[in-house]
N, C-alpha and C positions, 0 to 999 in steps of 0.2 A: 398784594400787588398782582400776583400771578393768577388769582382766582378767575378773573374775567379773561385774561390772556389765554389761560388753559381752555376756557370755554370756547374762545375763538378757534383754537387749534382743534378741539374736539368736533366743532361744527364742520370745519373744513375737512378733517380727516375722515369723519364718518359719512358725510354726504358723498364724498368721492372715494369709492372703494377701488383701489388702484392696482395697477400694473404688475406684469411679470418681470422678474429680474432681468436687468440689462435692456429692457424695452422702454420706449416712451409710453406715457400714460395711456391706458385704455380703460376708462373708468365706467363702472356700472352705477347708475343712479338708483338709490334706494329711497323711494318717496316716503315710506314709513319712518325710516330713521331720520330723514330730513325734517318731516313735520313734527316728530317728537322732540328733536333737538331745538327747533325754533320755539316750540311751545314752552320748553323748559327755560330757554333764555328769556322769553317774555315774562315768565312767572317770577323771575328774579327782580323785576322792577319794583321800586318803592311807590309810595302813594302819589308822588309827583310824576310818575311814569319814567323816571330815569333809573340809573343803577347806582349802587352805593360807592362811596369813596372816590367820586370823580371819574368813574370808569365808563360813564355814559358814551363818550365819543368812541371808545374802544369797542363797546358792545354794538353800537349802531354800525360801525365799520365792519365788524364781523358779519352781522346780519345782511348788510348790503353786499358784502363780498360773495356770499353764497346765494343771494337772491336779489338781483338789482331792482326788482319791483317791490321789495318788502315795504318801503316807505310809502308806496303809492297804491297800496291795496285799499280800495274804497270801502270794503266790507269791515275794515278794522281801523277806525279813526284814532285809536289809542296810539298807533304808531306815529301819527303826526304830533301827538302830545309828547311822545318820546323825543322827537326831533326838536320840538319847541324847548323841552327841558335841557337838551344838549346845548342849544344855543344860549339859554339862560346861564347855564353853568360856565360856558366859555366866556361869556361877557362879564359875569360876576367875577371870575378870576382876573380879568383885565382891569375892572374897576377897582378891585381890592389890591392891585399890584402884587398878586401872588407870584412867587417864583415858579416858573414853568421850565422844566428840564427840556433839553433838545429832543429826547424821546417822546415826551408828552406833546411837544410841538409837532412832531412827525405824526403822531396819532390824530391830533386835532386837524392837521392839514389834510391827511388822507380821508378822515371822516367827513370833512366839508366837501371834498371833491366827490366822494362816493354818494353824498346826499345832494349833489347838484348845486352846491353853494360855492362862492368864490373865496378861496383862502387869501387872495391878494387884497380883497376889500370886504372883509366881514364886519359890517357896521363900522367901517373906518379903520379896522385893524388889518395890517398886512402880515399874515403869519409866514408867508414865503420869505419876506425880508428877515423876519426873526430867525428862520431856519438858516438862511445864508450867514447871518451874523454869528449864530451859534457854531456853525461849522468852522468858521475861522478861528474859534477859540479851542478847538480840539487839540490835545486832550486836556480835560480838567475834571474836577470832582463831579461825579454823576454822569460823566460823558467821556469814558476812558477806554472802551473796547470797540472792536470793529463790528460787532453785532449792532451796537447802538449807532455807530458811524454809518454802516450800510443802510440802516433803517432811515436815517436822515437823508442820505443820498437818494434813496428810493422815493421818499416823499417829494424831494425837489424835482426828480425826474417826472413823477406823476403830475407835478405842477407845471411841467414844460419850462422849468427854469434851467438855463445853461449852467453847467457845472465845470469849473476850471479844471484843467488837466492835472494840476498839482494835487487836487483833492482825490481824483480818481487814482493817481499814482500812490497816494497814501494807502488806499484800500488794497491795491495790487501788491504793494511791498509787504503787506502783512501776511501774504501767503508764503508758506514754506516750500522748499524744493519738492517735497512729496505731495504737494497740493493742499496740505492741511493748514488749519489756522490754530492759534493758541488755544482757543476754546472749542475746538472740534467741529463737528458737522453743523451745529446750529449756526455758528459764526460763518462757516463756509457757505451755507444755504442762503443766509441773508446777503452775503457779499455777492453771490451769484445772481440773486434777484436784482440787486442794484446794478450790477454790471450788464445784465441782459437788457435792462431798461435803458441803460446809457450806451449801448453798444455802437451807436452811430458815431460816438466820439472816437477820433483816430487813435487815442491812447490805448483803446481796448482792441485786442486782436482776437482772432478766432481761437488761437492757441490759449489765450487767457481764459476764455469761456470753457474750452474743452478740458483744461486742467482741473477746473472746479468740478465739472460733470464727472470726470474720471475718478476723482477723489471721493466724491459723494456716492457714486455707484458702488465702490468697494465696501461701503459701510452697510449695505443692505443685507439683512439677515434672511435665512431661508423662509421664515414666515411672512416676509414682505416688509417687516418693520425696520426702523433704524434705531432701535434701542428703547425708545419711549414715545409717548404721544406727541410731545413737543418736537422732538427731532424728526419723527415721521411726518408730521403735518408740514413742517418747514420744508422737508424734501419734496412733498407733494406740491407745495406752492411754487418752489423754485423750478420744478419740472414744467409746470403750467406756464410760468413766466418765460422760460427758454423756448418752449414750443411756440 
């Protein structure tokens, strides 16, 4: 499961070589690293131009996040084939009535948005409604921690879907007095990205945002990392979201 997710993180972390401690991001763009990472990601595609184990939406989301023109590069039409394969995989899952977890729904929704497709009407399927319905059932098996919960809220926010205050309160109530979350900085980073996206909601105060930032800043090490690739990349992404 984490193979392509880790790839997403490595793409984001290595392309944006970031910030001095306690400062906002000042990122240097390393074109060599960027091109090498993109090439590796593309080399992992199978014969139908998707990625194994249903990870195609996640991979396309990652590539579009670091280069919004990736899908539209006229010199490489295989990228359009990857998009077509993603759409086939999504529709196949719907036709076969496969169980799709809320986290998978969030990846699909974001991948559709980043590929300029409508998650509310994807060949007659409304993935935003599915996310709203899934959120109402939290917590349950496979959807039981605030990292997953924050990911779903972020996907809804990216879809311009109004989010009820009670759902935002659930996320805020998961934060401890010291600013931490049960599962540490990864959960706090995802929560902050969701809150930053939703910050126009009156439930979210400046102090809510700042408490997350303060907690996460304390976890940065002298070498600039936050412990591992996953935690570091999530911190990079949440800083970009807040900025």
